[in-house]
FIMAR-466169 format. One record per atom (N, C-alpha, C, CB): residue number from 1; residue in one letter; atom name; z, x, y. Coordinates in pm, 1 decimal, always signed. Glycine has a CB too. Example, Ala and Ser with C-alpha at 12.3 -4.5 7.8 and 13.67 -1.06 7.14 Angstrom:
[1,a,N,[+780.0,+1319.0,-569.0]]
[1,a,CA,[+780.0,+1230.0,-450.0]]
[1,a,C,[+780.0,+1320.0,-330.0]]
[1,a,CB,[+904.6,+1130.8,-447.3]]
[2,s,N,[+708.0,+1285.0,-225.0]]
[2,s,CA,[+714.0,+1367.0,-106.0]]
[2,s,C,[+787.0,+1290.0,+3.0]]
[2,s,CB,[+572.5,+1408.4,-59.8]]
end
This chain:
[1,m,N,[+713.7,+722.5,-81.5]]
[1,m,CA,[+807.4,+653.4,-9.4]]
[1,m,C,[+764.9,+562.9,-122.2]]
[1,m,CB,[+800.2,+619.3,+159.2]]
[2,q,N,[+871.6,+425.3,-96.6]]
[2,q,CA,[+815.4,+285.7,-227.6]]
[2,q,C,[+823.8,+213.1,-82.8]]
[2,q,CB,[+952.3,+204.6,-410.9]]
[3,a,N,[+726.4,+57.3,-178.5]]
[3,a,CA,[+740.7,-16.2,-115.1]]
[3,a,C,[+685.9,-150.6,-236.5]]
[3,a,CB,[+676.7,+24.7,+21.4]]
[4,t,N,[+672.4,-236.9,-194.3]]
[4,t,CA,[+637.4,-387.2,-259.5]]
[4,t,C,[+495.5,-457.9,-268.2]]
[4,t,CB,[+713.5,-486.4,-181.9]]
[5,a,N,[+431.8,-431.7,-376.0]]
[5,a,CA,[+261.4,-500.6,-349.8]]
[5,a,C,[+344.5,-649.1,-261.1]]
[5,a,CB,[+132.7,-560.2,-563.7]]
[6,y,N,[+226.9,-703.8,-159.3]]
[6,y,CA,[+230.9,-824.7,-120.6]]
[6,y,C,[+120.7,-886.7,-139.0]]
[6,y,CB,[+265.8,-835.3,-9.5]]
[7,t,N,[+7.5,-823.0,-109.7]]
[7,t,CA,[-120.0,-877.9,-117.4]]
[7,t,C,[-234.2,-802.1,-163.6]]
[7,t,CB,[-148.9,-921.0,-3.9]]
[8,y,N,[-321.3,-836.0,-275.1]]
[8,y,CA,[-401.4,-796.0,-315.1]]
[8,y,C,[-541.8,-847.0,-383.5]]
[8,y,CB,[-343.2,-746.4,-357.3]]
[9,d,N,[-642.7,-822.7,-355.3]]
[9,d,CA,[-775.6,-869.2,-327.0]]
[9,d,C,[-893.0,-792.8,-420.2]]
[9,d,CB,[-800.2,-845.5,-169.6]]
[10,p,N,[-838.6,-840.0,-529.4]]
[10,p,CA,[-963.3,-768.2,-686.4]]
[10,p,C,[-1114.5,-728.7,-624.1]]
[10,p,CB,[-1014.6,-932.3,-843.8]]
[11,e,N,[-1154.7,-807.3,-527.0]]
[11,e,CA,[-1306.6,-797.5,-525.0]]
[11,e,C,[-1339.7,-687.7,-402.8]]
[11,e,CB,[-1380.7,-959.0,-494.7]]
[12,s,N,[-1193.8,-665.9,-325.7]]
[12,s,CA,[-1195.4,-569.1,-209.3]]
[12,s,C,[-1135.8,-475.0,-258.0]]
[12,s,CB,[-1137.2,-605.0,-82.4]]
[13,r,N,[-1029.4,-423.4,-326.2]]
[13,r,CA,[-933.4,-361.2,-384.9]]
[13,r,C,[-832.3,-341.6,-295.0]]
[13,r,CB,[-973.0,-251.4,-441.2]]
[14,s,N,[-846.5,-426.3,-185.4]]
[14,s,CA,[-751.7,-341.5,-52.8]]
[14,s,C,[-615.9,-461.3,-56.1]]
[14,s,CB,[-862.1,-335.3,+157.6]]
[15,g,N,[-576.2,-464.7,-9.6]]
[15,g,CA,[-402.8,-550.2,+32.2]]
[15,g,C,[-285.6,-512.4,+159.4]]
[15,g,CB,[-295.1,-519.1,-109.3]]
[16,q,N,[-212.3,-519.6,+101.8]]
[16,q,CA,[-112.2,-452.0,+174.0]]
[16,q,C,[+10.3,-492.4,+130.3]]
[16,q,CB,[-121.3,-468.8,+310.4]]
[17,v,N,[+148.5,-364.1,+167.3]]
[17,v,CA,[+230.9,-357.5,+62.0]]
[17,v,C,[+331.6,-391.7,+219.9]]
[17,v,CB,[+238.2,-197.7,-62.9]]
[18,l,N,[+497.3,-402.6,+163.1]]
[18,l,CA,[+580.1,-453.2,+192.0]]
[18,l,C,[+665.4,-315.4,+219.2]]
[18,l,CB,[+612.2,-557.6,+102.1]]
[19,l,N,[+722.7,-272.4,+315.1]]
[19,l,CA,[+825.8,-126.9,+364.0]]
[19,l,C,[+932.3,-166.7,+275.9]]
[19,l,CB,[+890.1,-106.1,+553.4]]
[20,d,N,[+1048.7,-117.5,+276.0]]
[20,d,CA,[+1161.9,-196.1,+234.6]]
[20,d,C,[+1256.9,-264.7,+375.6]]
[20,d,CB,[+1256.0,-87.7,+136.5]]
[21,d,N,[+1192.8,-248.7,+484.2]]
[21,d,CA,[+1242.5,-305.3,+594.7]]
[21,d,C,[+1109.8,-425.6,+603.0]]
[21,d,CB,[+1267.8,-184.5,+731.6]]
[22,g,N,[+1036.5,-443.6,+577.0]]
[22,g,CA,[+963.0,-603.4,+599.4]]
[22,g,C,[+888.8,-557.0,+640.9]]
[22,g,CB,[+1006.2,-727.5,+678.6]]
[23,t,N,[+833.7,-438.1,+708.1]]
[23,t,CA,[+699.0,-414.8,+786.3]]
[23,t,C,[+572.1,-406.6,+672.5]]
[23,t,CB,[+710.3,-258.7,+881.6]]
[24,p,N,[+528.7,-504.8,+708.8]]
[24,p,CA,[+374.5,-480.1,+626.5]]
[24,p,C,[+261.9,-383.7,+688.5]]
[24,p,CB,[+292.5,-628.0,+616.6]]
[25,v,N,[+188.1,-318.1,+563.9]]
[25,v,CA,[+90.7,-232.6,+590.0]]
[25,v,C,[-30.9,-233.1,+506.6]]
[25,v,CB,[+142.5,-117.9,+588.9]]
[26,p,N,[-151.7,-253.5,+561.9]]
[26,p,CA,[-255.5,-277.4,+473.1]]
[26,p,C,[-242.2,-134.1,+405.5]]
[26,p,CB,[-405.3,-320.7,+544.0]]
[27,f,N,[-390.6,-197.4,+296.9]]
[27,f,CA,[-427.3,-30.6,+270.7]]
[27,f,C,[-579.2,-71.5,+220.2]]
[27,f,CB,[-310.7,+74.0,+126.8]]
[28,d,N,[-629.0,-18.4,+166.6]]
[28,d,CA,[-827.9,-34.1,+178.5]]
[28,d,C,[-799.3,+39.1,+39.8]]
[28,d,CB,[-964.0,+76.2,+342.5]]
[29,a,N,[-952.8,+22.3,-13.2]]
[29,a,CA,[-1013.7,+50.0,-187.7]]
[29,a,C,[-970.6,+195.7,-163.6]]
[29,a,CB,[-1223.7,+22.1,-241.1]]
[30,a,N,[-1020.7,+296.1,-83.0]]
[30,a,CA,[-1013.7,+428.6,-116.5]]
[30,a,C,[-817.1,+465.1,-129.4]]
[30,a,CB,[-1113.2,+521.9,+21.7]]
[31,a,N,[-774.8,+399.8,-90.0]]
[31,a,CA,[-604.4,+405.2,-85.3]]
[31,a,C,[-600.4,+402.0,-255.2]]
[31,a,CB,[-504.6,+241.1,+12.6]]
[32,f,N,[-642.2,+230.8,-292.1]]
[32,f,CA,[-633.4,+197.2,-404.1]]
[32,f,C,[-658.7,+256.9,-488.8]]
[32,f,CB,[-670.2,+125.0,-420.1]]
[33,d,N,[-815.1,+297.8,-452.6]]
[33,d,CA,[-910.2,+381.3,-607.2]]
[33,d,C,[-783.8,+521.8,-627.1]]
[33,d,CB,[-1149.4,+477.7,-544.9]]
[34,a,N,[-764.6,+601.6,-551.1]]
[34,a,CA,[-663.5,+729.2,-505.6]]
[34,a,C,[-578.3,+734.8,-657.8]]
[34,a,CB,[-537.4,+686.3,-337.3]]
[35,g,N,[-463.3,+619.1,-679.7]]
[35,g,CA,[-410.9,+600.9,-770.7]]
[35,g,C,[-444.1,+560.0,-874.7]]
[35,g,CB,[-352.5,+563.3,-750.2]]
[36,g,N,[-571.8,+551.7,-906.9]]
[36,g,CA,[-596.3,+498.1,-1046.7]]
[36,g,C,[-529.8,+381.0,-1118.2]]
[36,g,CB,[-572.9,+595.4,-1124.8]]
[37,l,N,[-515.5,+277.7,-975.2]]
[37,l,CA,[-504.4,+195.1,-1086.0]]
[37,l,C,[-600.2,+63.0,-1116.1]]
[37,l,CB,[-375.5,+155.8,-1077.9]]
[38,r,N,[-571.8,-19.5,-1212.0]]
[38,r,CA,[-692.8,-148.6,-1208.4]]
[38,r,C,[-648.1,-295.8,-1129.0]]
[38,r,CB,[-729.1,-199.3,-1386.8]]
[39,l,N,[-568.3,-303.4,-1159.0]]
[39,l,CA,[-481.9,-384.6,-1110.9]]
[39,l,C,[-361.7,-458.5,-1002.0]]
[39,l,CB,[-466.9,-369.5,-1162.2]]
[40,l,N,[-336.7,-452.3,-967.8]]
[40,l,CA,[-200.5,-492.0,-850.5]]
[40,l,C,[-143.9,-600.5,-850.3]]
[40,l,CB,[-227.9,-494.3,-711.0]]
[41,r,N,[-46.0,-703.3,-906.6]]
[41,r,CA,[+44.1,-785.9,-831.1]]
[41,r,C,[+136.5,-765.3,-750.8]]
[41,r,CB,[+93.0,-842.4,-887.0]]
[42,p,N,[+168.6,-916.2,-673.9]]
[42,p,CA,[+226.3,-906.2,-571.9]]
[42,p,C,[+393.9,-903.5,-640.5]]
[42,p,CB,[+174.1,-1024.7,-467.9]]
[43,g,N,[+443.2,-842.4,-560.8]]
[43,g,CA,[+630.3,-847.9,-649.5]]
[43,g,C,[+605.1,-654.6,-673.4]]
[43,g,CB,[+649.6,-994.7,-896.8]]
[44,q,N,[+506.6,-633.1,-740.7]]
[44,q,CA,[+485.3,-494.2,-826.5]]
[44,q,C,[+553.9,-364.2,-742.6]]
[44,q,CB,[+303.3,-461.7,-848.9]]
[45,r,N,[+639.4,-290.6,-772.9]]
[45,r,CA,[+716.9,-219.8,-666.2]]
[45,r,C,[+644.9,-65.3,-695.3]]
[45,r,CB,[+908.0,-231.4,-689.4]]
[46,v,N,[+564.7,-40.9,-588.1]]
[46,v,CA,[+499.8,+110.4,-537.2]]
[46,v,C,[+520.9,+208.1,-494.0]]
[46,v,CB,[+442.6,+120.9,-476.1]]
[47,r,N,[+435.4,+296.0,-556.7]]
[47,r,CA,[+486.8,+461.6,-415.8]]
[47,r,C,[+340.1,+454.0,-399.1]]
[47,r,CB,[+573.0,+685.3,-484.1]]
[48,i,N,[+358.2,+499.7,-205.1]]
[48,i,CA,[+255.0,+515.2,-118.2]]
[48,i,C,[+307.6,+645.2,-79.1]]
[48,i,CB,[+230.1,+403.6,-6.9]]
[49,e,N,[+144.0,+680.2,-29.2]]
[49,e,CA,[+138.5,+817.4,+40.8]]
[49,e,C,[+71.1,+746.6,+185.6]]
[49,e,CB,[+27.2,+956.5,-54.0]]
[50,v,N,[+145.1,+815.2,+316.8]]
[50,v,CA,[+63.1,+755.6,+412.7]]
[50,v,C,[+60.7,+896.0,+501.1]]
[50,v,CB,[+126.9,+604.9,+487.5]]
[51,e,N,[-25.4,+869.9,+585.1]]
[51,e,CA,[-12.5,+990.0,+691.7]]
[51,e,C,[-40.5,+898.4,+854.3]]
[51,e,CB,[-160.9,+1137.4,+651.6]]
[52,g,N,[-60.3,+973.5,+956.7]]
[52,g,CA,[-34.4,+891.8,+1090.7]]
[52,g,C,[+114.9,+884.2,+1078.3]]
[52,g,CB,[-112.2,+731.1,+1103.6]]
[53,e,N,[+127.7,+836.2,+1227.9]]
[53,e,CA,[+277.4,+786.0,+1257.8]]
[53,e,C,[+204.2,+650.8,+1297.3]]
[53,e,CB,[+390.0,+877.8,+1392.7]]
[54,d,N,[+348.4,+566.5,+1315.1]]
[54,d,CA,[+351.9,+437.3,+1346.8]]
[54,d,C,[+376.2,+453.4,+1524.3]]
[54,d,CB,[+477.3,+354.5,+1250.2]]
[55,t,N,[+300.0,+358.4,+1579.7]]
[55,t,CA,[+314.0,+292.3,+1749.9]]
[55,t,C,[+337.9,+168.7,+1722.7]]
[55,t,CB,[+176.0,+295.8,+1862.1]]
[56,a,N,[+376.1,+190.4,+1899.2]]
[56,a,CA,[+421.2,+56.5,+1927.7]]
[56,a,C,[+364.4,-68.0,+1893.3]]
[56,a,CB,[+430.2,+48.2,+2039.5]]
[57,e,N,[+215.2,-47.7,+1857.1]]
[57,e,CA,[+107.5,-125.9,+1835.9]]
[57,e,C,[+88.2,-179.8,+1746.7]]
[57,e,CB,[+22.7,-87.7,+1847.1]]
[58,g,N,[+165.7,-78.3,+1659.0]]
[58,g,CA,[+134.8,-81.1,+1462.4]]
[58,g,C,[+90.5,+3.3,+1452.4]]
[58,g,CB,[+44.2,-177.3,+1372.0]]
[59,a,N,[-57.5,+64.8,+1532.5]]
[59,a,CA,[-189.2,+128.8,+1436.1]]
[59,a,C,[-132.2,+304.0,+1448.1]]
[59,a,CB,[-397.7,+93.2,+1530.6]]
[60,g,N,[-183.7,+348.3,+1353.8]]
[60,g,CA,[-176.4,+494.5,+1381.0]]
[60,g,C,[-110.6,+527.6,+1235.2]]
[60,g,CB,[-78.3,+542.9,+1529.8]]
[61,r,N,[-34.4,+433.1,+1166.2]]
[61,r,CA,[-23.7,+488.5,+1023.7]]
[61,r,C,[-150.1,+376.7,+900.4]]
[61,r,CB,[+183.5,+467.7,+975.5]]
[62,r,N,[-179.4,+478.3,+774.3]]
[62,r,CA,[-242.5,+457.8,+711.6]]
[62,r,C,[-238.3,+520.9,+569.2]]
[62,r,CB,[-320.8,+465.9,+775.7]]
[63,i,N,[-223.8,+401.1,+450.3]]
[63,i,CA,[-215.9,+447.0,+332.6]]
[63,i,C,[-318.9,+529.1,+261.7]]
[63,i,CB,[-193.2,+354.7,+272.7]]
[64,t,N,[-294.2,+640.1,+204.8]]
[64,t,CA,[-351.5,+736.5,+155.8]]
[64,t,C,[-367.7,+737.0,-26.2]]
[64,t,CB,[-273.3,+847.0,+217.4]]
[65,l,N,[-252.8,+636.9,-59.9]]
[65,l,CA,[-252.3,+618.7,-192.9]]
[65,l,C,[-148.4,+524.0,-251.9]]
[65,l,CB,[-241.0,+739.9,-247.2]]
[66,v,N,[-186.5,+445.5,-338.7]]
[66,v,CA,[-50.4,+304.6,-431.1]]
[66,v,C,[-121.7,+374.2,-560.0]]
[66,v,CB,[-77.7,+46.3,-410.5]]
[67,t,N,[+33.8,+410.4,-604.5]]
[67,t,CA,[+32.1,+356.7,-730.3]]
[67,t,C,[+158.8,+310.7,-790.1]]
[67,t,CB,[-22.2,+444.7,-809.5]]
[68,l,N,[+177.5,+255.2,-888.3]]
[68,l,CA,[+291.1,+203.8,-927.5]]
[68,l,C,[+399.1,+294.7,-929.1]]
[68,l,CB,[+276.0,+149.2,-1041.3]]
[69,q,N,[+520.2,+205.0,-898.2]]
[69,q,CA,[+641.9,+340.6,-931.4]]
[69,q,C,[+714.3,+347.6,-1061.0]]
[69,q,CB,[+773.0,+336.0,-827.8]]
[70,t,N,[+731.8,+437.6,-1117.9]]
[70,t,CA,[+775.2,+458.5,-1216.6]]
[70,t,C,[+913.4,+541.3,-1215.2]]
[70,t,CB,[+677.4,+505.5,-1277.4]]
[71,f,N,[+1012.1,+484.2,-1303.9]]
[71,f,CA,[+1192.3,+534.6,-1309.5]]
[71,f,C,[+1169.6,+643.3,-1406.4]]
[71,f,CB,[+1331.9,+402.0,-1381.1]]
end
């Protein structure tokens, strides 16, 4: 799945991406580390892998990998 980097905190290695429909989804350091990245800038296109399903409360979906989108 593709998304756009929205926020990134280099100290905690966590942040948020925006799905193409504008939905923000947070990611943690484990997802960032799984992608092998060293830095992420807002606006960069990324590829993400998720597990779980979205619920009405917005919980349940979890990003397991964040990496740069390559063409």
